C-alpha positions as a Markdown table, in Angstrom:
| # | Residue | x | y | z |
|---|---|---|---|---|
| 1 | Met | 0.0 | 0.0 | 0.0 |
| 2 | Glu | 1.2 | 3.5 | -0.8 |
| 3 | Ile | 2.0 | 6.0 | 1.9 |
| 4 | Arg | 3.4 | 9.6 | 1.6 |
| 5 | Ile | 6.3 | 10.1 | 4.0 |
| 6 | Ala | 8.8 | 12.8 | 4.8 |
| 7 | Gly | 11.4 | 10.2 | 5.8 |
| 8 | Leu | 12.4 | 7.2 | 7.9 |
| 9 | Ala | 14.7 | 6.8 | 10.9 |
| 10 | Glu | 15.7 | 3.2 | 11.0 |
| 11 | Glu | 17.4 | 3.4 | 14.4 |
| 12 | Ser | 15.9 | 6.0 | 16.7 |
| 13 | Ile | 16.2 | 6.3 | 20.5 |
| 14 | Val | 14.3 | 9.6 | 20.9 |
| 15 | Asp | 10.9 | 8.6 | 19.4 |
| 16 | Gly | 9.7 | 6.3 | 22.2 |
| 17 | Pro | 11.3 | 3.8 | 24.6 |
| 18 | Gly | 14.0 | 1.5 | 23.4 |
| 19 | Phe | 15.4 | 1.1 | 19.9 |
| 20 | Arg | 12.8 | 2.2 | 17.3 |
| 21 | Tyr | 12.0 | 2.4 | 13.6 |
| 22 | Thr | 10.3 | 5.8 | 13.0 |
| 23 | Ile | 8.1 | 6.7 | 10.1 |
| 24 | Phe | 7.7 | 10.4 | 9.5 |
| 25 | Thr | 4.5 | 10.9 | 7.6 |
| 26 | Gln | 4.0 | 13.8 | 5.2 |
| 27 | Gly | 1.2 | 16.3 | 5.6 |
| 28 | Cys | -0.1 | 18.0 | 8.7 |
| 29 | Pro | -3.2 | 20.2 | 9.2 |
| 30 | His | -2.1 | 21.6 | 12.6 |
| 31 | His | 0.9 | 23.9 | 11.7 |
| 32 | Cys | 1.9 | 24.2 | 15.3 |
| 33 | Lys | 4.1 | 27.3 | 16.0 |
| 34 | Gly | 7.6 | 26.0 | 16.7 |
| 35 | Cys | 7.0 | 22.6 | 15.2 |
| 36 | His | 10.1 | 20.4 | 15.2 |
| 37 | Asn | 9.3 | 19.1 | 11.7 |
| 38 | Pro | 7.7 | 22.0 | 9.7 |
| 39 | Gln | 8.9 | 20.5 | 6.4 |
| 40 | Thr | 6.3 | 17.7 | 6.9 |
| 41 | His | 3.3 | 20.1 | 6.8 |
| 42 | Asp | 2.8 | 20.2 | 3.0 |
| 43 | Phe | 0.5 | 17.3 | 2.0 |
| 44 | Ser | 2.1 | 17.2 | -1.5 |
| 45 | Gly | 5.7 | 17.2 | -0.2 |
| 46 | Gly | 7.9 | 14.3 | 0.8 |
| 47 | Arg | 7.8 | 11.2 | -1.3 |
| 48 | Leu | 5.6 | 8.1 | -1.9 |
| 49 | Asp | 6.8 | 4.9 | -0.4 |
| 50 | Asp | 5.4 | 1.4 | -0.1 |
| 51 | Thr | 4.3 | -0.1 | 3.2 |
| 52 | Asp | 5.4 | -3.6 | 2.1 |
| 53 | Arg | 8.9 | -2.3 | 1.6 |
| 54 | Ile | 8.9 | -0.5 | 5.0 |
| 55 | Tyr | 7.5 | -3.6 | 6.7 |
| 56 | Glu | 10.3 | -5.7 | 5.3 |
| 57 | Gln | 12.9 | -3.3 | 6.6 |
| 58 | Ile | 11.3 | -3.4 | 10.1 |
| 59 | Ile | 11.2 | -7.1 | 10.4 |
| 60 | Lys | 14.8 | -7.5 | 9.2 |
| 61 | Asp | 16.2 | -5.5 | 12.2 |
| 62 | Pro | 16.6 | -7.8 | 15.2 |
| 63 | Leu | 17.5 | -5.0 | 17.5 |
| 64 | Leu | 14.2 | -3.1 | 17.3 |
| 65 | Asp | 11.9 | -2.7 | 20.3 |
| 66 | Gly | 9.2 | -0.9 | 18.5 |
| 67 | Val | 7.9 | 1.3 | 15.7 |
| 68 | Thr | 6.8 | 4.9 | 15.9 |
| 69 | Phe | 4.5 | 6.8 | 13.6 |
| 70 | Ser | 5.4 | 10.5 | 13.7 |
| 71 | Gly | 4.9 | 13.4 | 11.3 |
| 72 | Gly | 3.4 | 15.3 | 9.9 |
| 73 | Glu | 0.2 | 13.9 | 11.2 |
| 74 | Pro | -0.1 | 10.1 | 11.1 |
| 75 | Phe | -3.9 | 10.2 | 11.6 |
| 76 | Cys | -4.2 | 11.8 | 8.1 |
| 77 | Gln | -3.0 | 8.5 | 6.7 |
| 78 | Cys | -4.9 | 6.1 | 8.8 |
| 79 | Thr | -5.6 | 3.4 | 6.2 |
| 80 | Ala | -2.0 | 2.8 | 5.2 |
| 81 | Leu | -0.7 | 3.0 | 8.8 |
| 82 | Ala | -3.5 | 0.7 | 10.2 |
| 83 | Asp | -2.6 | -1.8 | 7.6 |
| 84 | Leu | 1.1 | -1.6 | 8.3 |
| 85 | Ala | 0.5 | -1.7 | 12.1 |
| 86 | Lys | -1.7 | -4.8 | 11.7 |
| 87 | Arg | 1.1 | -6.6 | 9.8 |
| 88 | Ile | 3.7 | -5.6 | 12.5 |
| 89 | Arg | 1.4 | -7.0 | 15.1 |
| 90 | Ser | 1.1 | -10.3 | 13.3 |
| 91 | Phe | 4.9 | -10.7 | 13.1 |
| 92 | Lys | 5.4 | -13.8 | 15.2 |
| 93 | Glu | 9.2 | -13.8 | 15.8 |
| 94 | Arg | 9.0 | -10.9 | 18.3 |
| 95 | Arg | 6.6 | -8.4 | 19.7 |
| 96 | Leu | 7.2 | -4.8 | 18.6 |
| 97 | Asp | 5.3 | -2.1 | 20.4 |
| 98 | Leu | 3.6 | 0.6 | 18.4 |
| 99 | Ile | 3.5 | 4.3 | 19.3 |
| 100 | Ser | 2.0 | 7.2 | 17.3 |
| 101 | Tyr | 2.3 | 10.9 | 17.8 |
| 102 | Thr | -0.6 | 13.1 | 16.9 |
| 103 | Gly | -1.7 | 16.7 | 17.1 |
| 104 | Phe | -5.2 | 15.6 | 17.8 |
| 105 | Thr | -6.3 | 14.7 | 21.3 |
| 106 | Phe | -7.4 | 11.1 | 22.1 |
| 107 | Glu | -10.9 | 12.5 | 22.5 |
| 108 | Gln | -10.8 | 14.1 | 19.1 |
| 109 | Leu | -9.6 | 10.9 | 17.5 |
| 110 | Leu | -12.5 | 9.0 | 19.1 |
| 111 | Glu | -14.9 | 11.6 | 17.6 |
| 112 | Lys | -13.1 | 11.5 | 14.2 |
| 113 | Ser | -13.4 | 7.7 | 14.1 |
| 114 | Glu | -17.2 | 7.9 | 14.2 |
| 115 | Lys | -17.0 | 9.3 | 10.6 |
| 116 | Glu | -13.7 | 7.7 | 9.6 |
| 117 | Pro | -13.6 | 4.0 | 10.8 |
| 118 | Glu | -10.0 | 3.8 | 9.5 |
| 119 | Cys | -9.0 | 6.1 | 12.3 |
| 120 | Met | -10.3 | 3.6 | 14.9 |
| 121 | Ala | -8.6 | 0.8 | 12.9 |
| 122 | Leu | -5.3 | 2.6 | 13.5 |
| 123 | Leu | -6.0 | 3.4 | 17.2 |
| 124 | Glu | -6.9 | -0.3 | 17.9 |
| 125 | Gln | -3.4 | -1.4 | 16.8 |
| 126 | Leu | -1.5 | 1.1 | 18.9 |
| 127 | Asp | 0.1 | 0.5 | 22.3 |
| 128 | Tyr | 0.8 | 4.1 | 23.1 |
| 129 | Leu | -0.2 | 7.6 | 21.8 |
| 130 | Val | 1.4 | 10.9 | 22.4 |
| 131 | Asp | -1.5 | 13.3 | 21.8 |
| 132 | Gly | -2.1 | 17.0 | 21.5 |
| 133 | Arg | -0.7 | 19.8 | 19.5 |
| 134 | Phe | 2.8 | 21.1 | 20.3 |
| 135 | Glu | 2.4 | 24.4 | 22.2 |
| 136 | Glu | 5.6 | 26.4 | 22.1 |
| 137 | Asp | 4.8 | 28.3 | 25.3 |
| 138 | Lys | 4.6 | 25.0 | 27.1 |
| 139 | Arg | 7.8 | 23.5 | 25.6 |
| 140 | Ser | 10.0 | 21.5 | 28.0 |
| 141 | Leu | 13.2 | 19.6 | 27.4 |
| 142 | Glu | 12.5 | 17.7 | 30.6 |
| 143 | Leu | 9.5 | 15.8 | 29.3 |
| 144 | Lys | 10.2 | 12.3 | 28.1 |
| 145 | Phe | 9.1 | 11.7 | 24.5 |
| 146 | Arg | 6.9 | 14.9 | 24.5 |
| 147 | Gly | 7.6 | 18.4 | 23.4 |
| 148 | Ser | 5.2 | 20.4 | 25.5 |
| 149 | Ser | 3.5 | 19.9 | 28.9 |
| 150 | Asn | 0.0 | 19.7 | 27.4 |
| 151 | Gln | 0.8 | 16.5 | 25.5 |
| 152 | Arg | -0.1 | 13.2 | 27.1 |
| 153 | Phe | 1.6 | 9.8 | 26.9 |
| 154 | Ile | -1.5 | 7.5 | 26.7 |
| 155 | Asp | -2.0 | 3.7 | 27.1 |
| 156 | Val | -4.2 | 3.3 | 24.1 |
| 157 | Gln | -5.5 | -0.2 | 24.8 |
| 158 | Arg | -6.5 | 0.7 | 28.4 |
| 159 | Ser | -8.0 | 3.9 | 27.1 |
| 160 | Leu | -10.2 | 2.2 | 24.5 |
| 161 | Lys | -11.4 | -0.3 | 27.1 |
| 162 | Glu | -12.2 | 2.5 | 29.6 |
| 163 | Gly | -13.6 | 4.9 | 27.1 |
| 164 | Ser | -11.3 | 7.8 | 28.2 |
| 165 | Ala | -7.6 | 8.6 | 28.1 |
| 166 | Val | -5.4 | 6.7 | 30.5 |
| 167 | Glu | -2.1 | 8.6 | 30.9 |
| 168 | Ile | 1.0 | 6.7 | 31.9 |
| 169 | Asp | 4.5 | 7.5 | 32.8 |
| 170 | Pro | 6.8 | 6.5 | 29.8 |
| 171 | Asp | 9.4 | 5.4 | 32.3 |
| 172 | Met | 7.0 | 2.7 | 33.4 |
| 173 | Ile | 7.1 | 0.8 | 30.1 |
């Protein structure tokens, strides 16, 4: 399946716990002031890639602990990412956790998924979500895996079961 990306980081230690493969999606409607990746905002920028090729790269790396969807805005490409996430989940040789960053809040994603079921399909595959727009006046270098204090590190599976966002400390995973 085709996906528009800004780039790939095959060995990241800053996009979630452990050793990660990070996919930077292309296109973002939020345009947060002070965004770390402003080059990812243009929906026609970046390049097209193939999720089959990306999946093959991921499963070949025995050192990975997980995969991170970053951006841009991953929830603008839910279909391709949900499909890729499902394939990663079905990889039997080892369990890779899945994290996504989003400028939407968890609550907004639940609302969005009522009209766009592919949004829920992606949420259902995730272990963790870092939600909320980056707010430059709340920027902090002390926050683990988050850029501003309004952003939450959420246990997605527990949140879906409970029907509301369940925040966790990223140091606890």
